[in-house]
C-alpha positions in Angstrom: 19.2 -45.6 -17.8 18.4 -42.0 -17.1 15.1 -39.6 -17.7 15.4 -36.1 -19.1 11.9 -33.8 -17.9 10.7 -31.0 -18.8 12.5 -28.1 -16.8 11.4 -25.5 -14.5 13.0 -22.8 -16.5 11.2 -19.8 -14.9 9.4 -19.4 -11.2 6.2 -18.7 -12.7 6.4 -21.7 -15.5 3.6 -25.3 -15.0 4.8 -26.7 -18.8 6.5 -26.0 -21.9 6.3 -26.7 -25.2 9.5 -28.6 -27.0 9.9 -26.3 -30.0 13.0 -27.9 -31.8 15.7 -30.9 -30.8 18.7 -30.3 -31.2 20.3 -33.7 -31.0 19.0 -36.5 -32.5 18.8 -40.0 -31.1 22.4 -42.3 -31.2 24.0 -38.4 -30.3 26.4 -38.5 -27.7 25.9 -35.3 -25.3 27.9 -33.9 -22.9 27.1 -32.3 -19.9 26.2 -28.4 -20.9 25.3 -29.7 -24.3 22.1 -27.3 -26.0 19.7 -30.6 -26.3 16.8 -29.1 -27.3 14.5 -25.6 -27.1 11.7 -25.5 -25.2 9.2 -22.7 -24.8 8.2 -21.2 -21.7 5.3 -18.5 -20.5 8.2 -16.1 -20.0 10.8 -16.6 -23.3 12.3 -19.5 -25.5 15.2 -20.9 -24.6 17.9 -23.5 -25.1 17.7 -26.6 -22.5 21.5 -27.7 -21.5 21.6 -31.0 -20.5 22.8 -31.8 -17.0 23.5 -35.4 -18.0 26.1 -37.3 -19.9 25.8 -40.4 -22.1 23.9 -41.3 -25.6 20.7 -39.9 -26.4 18.5 -43.2 -26.6 15.2 -42.4 -26.9 13.0 -38.8 -27.5 9.8 -39.2 -25.9 8.0 -36.0 -26.6 8.1 -34.7 -29.7 8.6 -31.5 -31.5 5.2 -29.3 -30.9 4.1 -31.2 -27.7 2.9 -29.0 -24.4 3.5 -30.8 -21.8 3.8 -30.0 -17.6 7.0 -29.7 -15.5 8.9 -33.2 -14.5 7.7 -35.3 -17.8 10.3 -37.4 -19.3 10.5 -35.7 -22.4 14.0 -38.1 -23.5 16.5 -41.1 -22.4 19.5 -41.1 -21.8 22.2 -44.4 -22.2 25.8 -45.1 -21.1 28.0 -43.7 -23.9 27.9 -46.3 -27.0 24.1 -47.5 -25.9 22.1 -48.3 -28.7 18.9 -46.3 -29.2 15.9 -48.2 -27.4 13.0 -49.5 -28.8 9.8 -47.5 -28.2 6.5 -49.3 -30.4 4.8 -46.8 -29.4 6.2 -43.7 -31.1 7.2 -40.7 -29.5 4.7 -38.7 -27.4 2.5 -36.1 -29.1 -0.1 -33.4 -27.9 -3.0 -36.2 -28.1 -1.2 -38.9 -26.3 -1.4 -39.3 -22.3 1.2 -36.9 -21.6 -0.2 -33.7 -22.6 -3.5 -34.1 -20.6 -4.9 -31.2 -19.7 -4.0 -30.0 -16.1 -5.6 -31.4 -13.5 -6.9 -34.5 -15.6 -5.6 -38.3 -15.4 -2.9 -39.2 -17.3 -4.8 -42.0 -18.3 -8.1 -40.9 -18.8 -9.2 -40.1 -22.3 -10.1 -36.5 -22.2 -13.6 -35.5 -22.9 -15.1 -33.4 -25.9 -14.9 -30.2 -24.2 -12.1 -30.2 -22.3 -9.4 -28.0 -22.9 -7.1 -29.4 -25.4 -3.4 -27.6 -26.2 -3.3 -26.3 -30.0 -1.7 -29.3 -32.1 2.2 -28.5 -33.0 2.1 -25.9 -35.9 2.0 -27.8 -39.6 5.0 -26.3 -40.5 7.0 -28.4 -37.9 7.1 -31.8 -40.1 7.8 -31.7 -43.3 6.7 -33.9 -46.4 8.4 -37.2 -46.1 7.5 -39.1 -42.6 10.4 -39.4 -40.8 12.5 -36.6 -41.1 11.8 -32.9 -39.0 12.3 -29.1 -40.2 15.2 -27.7 -38.6 14.6 -24.2 -37.2 15.0 -21.6 -35.0 12.2 -20.8 -33.0 12.2 -17.0 -34.6 12.1 -18.4 -38.2 9.3 -21.0 -36.5 7.2 -17.4 -35.9 7.8 -16.5 -38.8 6.8 -18.6 -41.0 3.7 -19.6 -38.6 2.3 -15.8 -39.1 3.2 -15.7 -43.0 1.7 -18.9 -43.7 4.9 -20.5 -44.9 5.7 -23.9 -45.2 8.6 -24.5 -43.8 9.5 -27.7 -45.7 9.8 -26.2 -48.4 12.4 -23.8 -47.0 16.2 -24.3 -47.5 18.0 -23.5 -44.4 21.6 -21.8 -44.4 22.0 -22.3 -40.7 24.1 -25.3 -39.2 23.4 -28.4 -40.5 20.7 -27.3 -42.8 19.0 -25.4 -40.0 16.7 -22.6 -41.4 17.3 -18.9 -39.6 15.3 -16.2 -40.3 17.1 -14.7 -43.1 15.4 -18.0 -44.8 12.5 -17.6 -43.8 12.4 -13.7 -45.0 14.2 -14.8 -48.4 11.6 -17.7 -49.5 8.4 -14.7 -48.3 10.2 -12.5 -50.7 10.8 -14.9 -53.2 6.8 -16.5 -53.3 8.3 -19.8 -53.7 6.7 -21.2 -50.4 3.2 -23.0 -49.6 0.9 -21.3 -47.2 0.9 -23.7 -44.1 -3.0 -24.4 -43.0 -4.4 -24.5 -39.6 -3.9 -28.0 -38.7 -6.7 -30.5 -36.5 -9.6 -28.3 -37.8 -8.7 -26.1 -35.1 -8.8 -22.0 -36.5 -5.6 -20.7 -37.1 -3.9 -17.9 -36.5 -5.4 -16.4 -40.2 -8.8 -18.6 -39.9 -11.5 -16.9 -41.4 -15.4 -18.1 -40.5 -17.8 -17.8 -42.7 -20.2 -14.4 -42.9 -22.1 -13.2 -39.6 -24.0 -10.7 -38.8 -20.5 -8.7 -37.3 -19.2 -9.6 -40.9 -16.2 -12.2 -41.3 -14.3 -13.6 -37.9 -10.8 -13.9 -37.4 -9.0 -16.1 -35.5 -5.6 -15.4 -33.4 -4.7 -18.2 -31.5 -3.1 -17.2 -28.8 0.6 -17.8 -27.9 2.2 -19.4 -24.6 3.3 -16.0 -23.2 -0.5 -14.6 -24.2 -2.4 -17.5 -22.5 0.0 -16.8 -19.9 -0.7 -12.9 -20.0 -4.4 -13.5 -20.0 -4.3 -15.9 -16.7 -2.1 -14.3 -14.6 -3.9 -10.9 -15.1 -7.0 -12.4 -14.4 -5.8 -14.2 -11.4 -4.7 -10.8 -10.4 -7.8 -8.9 -9.9 -9.6 -12.0 -8.9 -7.2 -12.8 -5.9 -5.4 -9.5 -5.3 -7.6 -6.8 -3.5 -6.4 -3.9 -5.2 -6.7 -0.2 -4.4 -5.0 2.8 -6.0 -3.2 6.3 -5.1 -2.1 8.6 -7.5 -0.4 11.9 -6.9 1.1 14.4 -9.2 4.5 14.7 -9.6 7.0 18.2 -10.4 9.2 17.1 -12.7 10.7 20.4 -13.5 14.0 20.0 -11.4 14.3 16.1 -13.2 14.1 17.9 -16.8 16.7 20.2 -16.2 18.6 17.8 -14.6 18.2 15.4 -17.5 18.8 18.2 -19.6 22.7 18.9 -17.5 23.2 15.2 -17.9 22.5 15.1 -21.9 24.7 18.1 -21.9 27.9 16.8 -20.6 27.5 13.2 -22.0 29.7 12.2 -24.5 29.4 10.9 -27.7 28.0 7.1 -27.6 27.5 7.9 -23.5 24.1 6.4 -22.2 21.7 9.5 -20.8 19.2 8.7 -18.2 15.4 8.9 -19.6 12.7 10.3 -16.7 11.5 6.4 -16.4 15.4 5.2 -15.7 14.7 7.7 -12.9 11.7 6.5 -11.6 12.9 3.1 -11.3 15.5 4.8 -9.2 13.2 6.7 -7.1 11.1 3.4 -6.7 14.5 1.3 -5.4 15.4 3.6 -3.2 11.5 4.5 -1.9 11.1 0.7 -1.7 14.4 -0.3 0.7 13.0 2.0 3.2 9.3 0.4 2.9 9.6 -3.5 2.8 5.7 -4.3 2.8 5.9 -2.9 -0.7 9.0 -5.1 -1.8 7.1 -7.9 -1.1 4.4 -10.2 -1.5 1.7 -11.5 0.3 2.1 -15.3 -0.2 0.4 -18.3 1.4 -1.4 -17.0 4.3 2.1 -14.9 5.1 4.4 -11.9 4.3 7.5 -12.3 2.2 9.8 -9.7 2.5 13.1 -9.8 0.0 16.2 -8.5 1.0 16.8 -7.4 -2.8 15.8 -4.6 -4.3 14.5 -5.7 -7.7 12.5 -3.6 -10.3 10.4 -4.7 -13.3 9.8 -2.5 -16.4 6.8 -3.3 -18.8 8.2 -3.7 -21.8 5.7 -3.7 -25.0 6.7 -6.7 -27.3 5.6 -7.9 -30.2 1.6 -8.6 -29.7 2.5 -9.0 -25.6 3.8 -7.2 -22.6 7.0 -8.4 -21.3 8.3 -7.5 -17.8 12.7 -7.8 -17.6 14.1 -7.3 -14.6 16.8 -4.5 -13.1 18.4 -6.2 -11.0 19.6 -4.4 -7.1 18.1 -1.1 -8.4 18.6 0.6 -5.3 22.5 0.0 -5.5 22.9 1.3 -9.0 23.4 4.4 -10.3 21.2 6.9 -13.0 23.3 5.4 -16.0 24.1 2.0 -14.7 20.0 1.5 -14.6 20.2 3.5 -17.7 21.9 0.6 -19.9 20.5 -2.7 -18.1 17.2 -1.3 -18.8 18.3 -0.7 -22.6 19.6 -3.9 -23.1 17.3 -5.7 -21.7 14.8 -3.7 -23.5 16.4 -4.9 -26.7 16.2 -8.4 -25.8 12.9 -8.1 -25.7 12.3 -6.7 -28.8 14.8 -8.7 -30.3 13.4 -11.8 -29.1 16.3 -12.7 -27.3 15.4 -12.6 -23.1 15.9 -15.2 -21.2 14.1 -16.2 -18.2 16.5 -15.3 -15.5 16.2 -12.0 -17.0 12.4 -12.0 -16.7 12.1 -13.2 -13.1 13.1 -12.0 -9.5 10.8 -8.7 -10.0 10.1 -7.2 -6.5 7.9 -4.4 -7.5 7.5 -3.1 -11.0 6.9 -0.1 -12.7 4.6 0.6 -15.9 4.8 3.2 -18.1 2.9 4.6 -21.0 4.1 8.8 -20.8 5.6 7.7 -24.6 2.1 7.3 -26.0 0.4 10.4 -25.1 -1.1 8.9 -21.7 -1.5 11.3 -19.2 -3.0 8.5 -16.1 -3.7 4.8 -15.9 -4.0 2.0 -13.3 -2.9 -0.7 -14.1 -2.8 -4.2 -12.6 -0.6 -6.2 -10.0 2.2 -8.1 -11.4 1.3 -11.4 -8.9 2.6 -12.1 -6.5 4.1 -8.3 -6.3 2.5 -5.6 -3.5 2.0 -3.1 -5.9 2.6 -1.6 -9.0 3.5 2.3 -10.3 1.6 3.6 -13.4 3.8 6.6 -15.1 1.7 8.9 -17.5 3.1 11.3 -19.7 5.4 15.1 -18.7 3.4 17.9 -19.7 3.6 21.1 -19.4 1.0 22.7 -17.7 0.0 26.0 -14.7 0.9 25.2 -11.6 0.7 27.5 -8.1 3.9 27.7 -6.8 4.2 30.7 -3.7 0.6 32.4 -4.5 1.6 32.8 -8.0 1.0 30.6 -11.3 3.9 29.4 -13.0 4.9 26.6 -15.9 5.9 23.1 -14.8 6.3 19.9 -15.9 3.8 17.9 -14.1 3.5 13.9 -14.4 1.2 11.6 -13.0 1.7 8.4 -10.7 -0.5 5.8 -9.8 0.3 2.7 -7.6 -1.8 0.2 -7.3 -1.7 -2.0 -4.1 -2.5 -5.3 -3.0 -4.4 -4.6 -0.1 -3.8 -7.6 2.1 -0.2 -6.8 2.1 0.2 -2.9 1.7 -2.7 -0.6 3.6 -3.4 2.7 2.8 -1.3 4.4 5.2 2.3 2.4 3.8 0.8 3.1 0.0 0.7 6.6 0.3 4.1 7.0 2.4 5.1 5.3 0.3 4.4 7.0 -3.0 5.0 9.9 -1.2 8.6 9.6 -1.1 8.8 8.2 -4.9 7.2 11.9 -5.2 9.9 13.6 -3.0 12.9 12.3 -4.8 11.5 12.6 -8.2 10.8 16.3 -7.1 14.6 16.6 -5.7 16.3 14.5 -8.3 20.1 15.0 -6.5 18.6 12.7 -4.1 18.7 10.2 -6.9 22.4 10.1 -6.8 22.9 9.5 -2.8 
């Protein structure tokens, strides 16, 4: 009998949460069949089986959070009956869901960090049945306090989808689901304190990963910062001409697309800026993949524009919009969130003039871009209006030293101030 284990679905994934089983015990599965939906540190995705046969046992119950490599199901030869399992499926309270670093056989200490219990809406009222719902529907139901067992699904095989939950919210016929296990839930309210009432919100896996990785970055990577002011006057004029010449429906590159392209060209010239410090040595990458920070719901997600140094501005613009839309729709996949060698974070659209960003480990740096503001500038001894933008480069001093970072940032500025060079 073959085993299906918790797969590694992203380069930074250490554990995953079973959201929904798409197959049930006794079903025949083929290689490539979607069998389970898993929440990773970057996205929710359906896992395709690399085995063929009969699903004889589901070891990990929906809602369980398990480390990479842990057995989640068993597959036998076609026609083989379900395996007897007196102990039942593994849940988050069982030994396989022990906190990272502890012994699987050791009982957890009372003060040990525990994985949050499965949401109450994941289980229906009748024992032995499971609510079938898409990840988006589950999240919406959790946010709105909807008991999924009271919602009628309109998807395949009665699966609950987003519109079903929205209809239940509008109709007002669903009961609110309370927090499980006595742990404060997303909308738990404490008794009155000196600070007033305190609302508790549990972090999603993505939010937990962001908190952990950013803390590790600031604690382990010695950051230093370089800032320049870029005259974007010619870039503003160039974009205006591109926009005027664009046909209906054509993608017009944004200023952020120009920044991505300028960084990509500069990264090709400065290999260490396109590398990482890891395990006591430098990693230098042959591909130039630029991550773009996108604000998602209650989180920050960084999809990747691959081979940005080889693409034109219009292609970068099209790729950037495509992945940004996927992030906001919740359909982005782990491969689209992996492989970045450098990151650009832009808060200019929020009116921020300048800020310093935290490096996305293990990358060597991140460029923080502010708003383009029209201000007076001195040119050839005269005061003239100019469109100015501040750019702040955070560097990991273990691989990107002061002079290297300064030369890289100067090259980015030069490319943006002469936008024709971005087409080369």
